[in-house]
N, C-alpha and C positions, 0 to 999 in steps of 0.2 A: 398209320392209318388216323389213327383220331386226332395228327397235328393235322393232317393234310385236312380234313374236315374242319378243324378249327380255321386255318388259313381262308378257307373258302365263305365261311359263316362269318368272318371277318369282312371278306370283301363285299358279302351282298348288304354287310348291315353298312359300311361306309358309302357303297352305290346309292342307297337309301336314302342316305342322311343326307349327303349333296344332294340328291333330288329335292328333299324336304326344303334344302336352306333355299333355295331358290325365290320363296316366297317370305323370305325375312328380309328384305328391302336391304337398308345399309348394315344390319349388324353382319358381323365377320364371325363364323362358325370357329370355334376351339376344339383340336383334335388334341387329348392328353393319352399318356400310358405309363404303366411300371411293370418292372420285372422284380421278382423278391424269391431269394433263394437262402433255405437255411436248414437247421437241425432242429428237432424236439425230442422229449422224453414222453412216450404215453404209457400208460398204465390202463389194463382193461379190468372190468368188473371180477374179472376171476384173479388181480392182484398180480398179473403177469407185466411187467415191464419192457420195454423196446425202443431205440432210437429209431426215429424215421427222419429221412429229408423231403423237405416241402417244396414245391416251386407254386409259384402265382405269377400270373401276368393278365394285364388288362387294356383295355382300351376305349377309349370315351370319347363320343363327338357330343359336342354342346353347342347349342344354338338358341342365341337370343332372339325371340320373336318382336318384341316391344318392350318398350321401359317397366313393363310390369308381368311379364310371360316367358318363359324360357323352357325347353324341352331338351333331353340327351338321351342316348342309346349306348349303354354300357356291356362288352362282352368280356367275361372272363374265365379263365381257365386256372384249376388248383386241381395239383397232385400231391397225393401222399406215396411214399415209396420206403417201406419198411426193413430194417435191415435183417430182420431174422423173420419175424411173424408175417410171410407174406400176404396171407390170407387176409391181414388189414388194407393191403395196397389198395389204392381207389385213385378215379380222377372225376373230374367235373367240369361240365360246362354250365355258365350261368347268363342267361340276355336279362336287362334290365332296361326298361322304357320307362321315364318318369318326365311327367310332365306338371310345371308348377304355375300358378295363376295368384298374381296378387290385386285381392280383390280391391282391396282399397287400403289404405296406410295400415291400418290394423290388423287385417285379415288376409290370411295367405292359406290358399287351396291347394295341395300336391296331391297327385295321382302317380301309382307306382303299379305296374305287370313287372314279375318275375318266371322266368322259365330256367328251371333247371334239368339236368339229366345227370347223373351220377351212377357210375360203374365200378362195380368189384371185379377185377380180371379174374380172381382164384376162388370168388364167392358169389358166383352170379345171382344167387335168391336173395341179396340183398340190393341189387339193383332197383332204381327207381327213379321216377320222373316226377316233377313238382311243377305247379303251378299257382301262380299266388297273384293277388293284387291287394294292393294299400289305399286308403283314403285316410287324407290326414287334413285336417282343420285345424288351424291356429289362431289365436285372436289375442294381440298386445292391448292393453289397454294402460291408462294413465296411472291409476291407482294400484288396480289389481294386473301386475305385471305380464302374466300370460297364462292362457287357459289352451289346453291342446287335448282335440278328441281325435283319435286314432283306430278304424277300423280296418280289417283283414280278414281275408278267404283264402282257403289255400287248400290246395287237394295234393295226396301223394299216390303214385299208381306204381304197384311193383308188378311187373309183368310176370314175376313166375313165382311167387305166393300168395297169398288172400289176408294180406295185410295193408288192402287200400283204404284210405282214409278222405275224412272230409273235414277240416278244421276252421271254426270261425271264431275271432276274435276282438275285443273292444276293449280302450282304455282311455279314461280321463285324467288327466294330470292339470297341476295348477302350483303356478310359483310365484312368489311375491317377494320383494326384497321391503324388508320391515324398515331399513335404515342402511346409509352409504357400506357396502361391504358386507352384510349380512343379511340373508333371504331364506326363506323358509319354502319347501316343495311337498306336496303328497299327490301320490297317483293310487286309482283303483284300476284293478285290471280282471278282465273274464274272459273266460275260453272255453267254449267246447269242440271235443272231439268224437267224431263220429265213425265207427270202423262199419264197414259196408257187412264183414261178414259177422254179428256180433257171438256168435258160437265159440269164435277162436278166441277174441280181443273185445272186452267188454268197451262199451263207449267211457269218455274222461269228461268232466268237469271241474275245472280249476278257477280260483277267485281269490285276488290278494289284497291288501291294503297297506300303503307304505306311506312313511312321513319322514322327513328328514332334513337337515338345516347344510348352510354353507356359508362359512365366515373367511371373510380375508383378513390375515393379518396384517 
């Protein structure tokens, strides 16, 4: 049933994408996709280890609207199949919509919407829905190579538990090439997570500062 729903969802997205492409003029749309399958080792917080098979497939429709702007829709399906501990089995549907606009040569604006539906067949209390938005502004200057500001809002909804929460995040990063092959970068990140039922789970605030370098030998 889940694979049939995924196929129907893909059809709706493709139909919508082709409809939007009619306003793109001479720019031809690009459709891409990928399938990956493999095996990994998982270790739980209790120290229990188990191998699992993962399968991931995605389909992406990208349309350029002008020399400065483009959009894309992407649908992704991911499945984890544990060999022993089947309570960890899960599958996830993701839908991503992105619009990017080059305001001028050094300034770029990117917006993104993500919808997620994650299911645990053997542990339904973990099921949740996810809605998130990202807004990213990048500035490239001659002397100061890159400044990037990113804001994100997201909400998780758990139908069978009381872990519903809302998160707001902010990140400001800076990168500068001091000389050819050597650059410095730093970032400040802040996030606040609010749980609707504070009697069960308390709100969380996080912030961090990082600094690093990259040297090409």
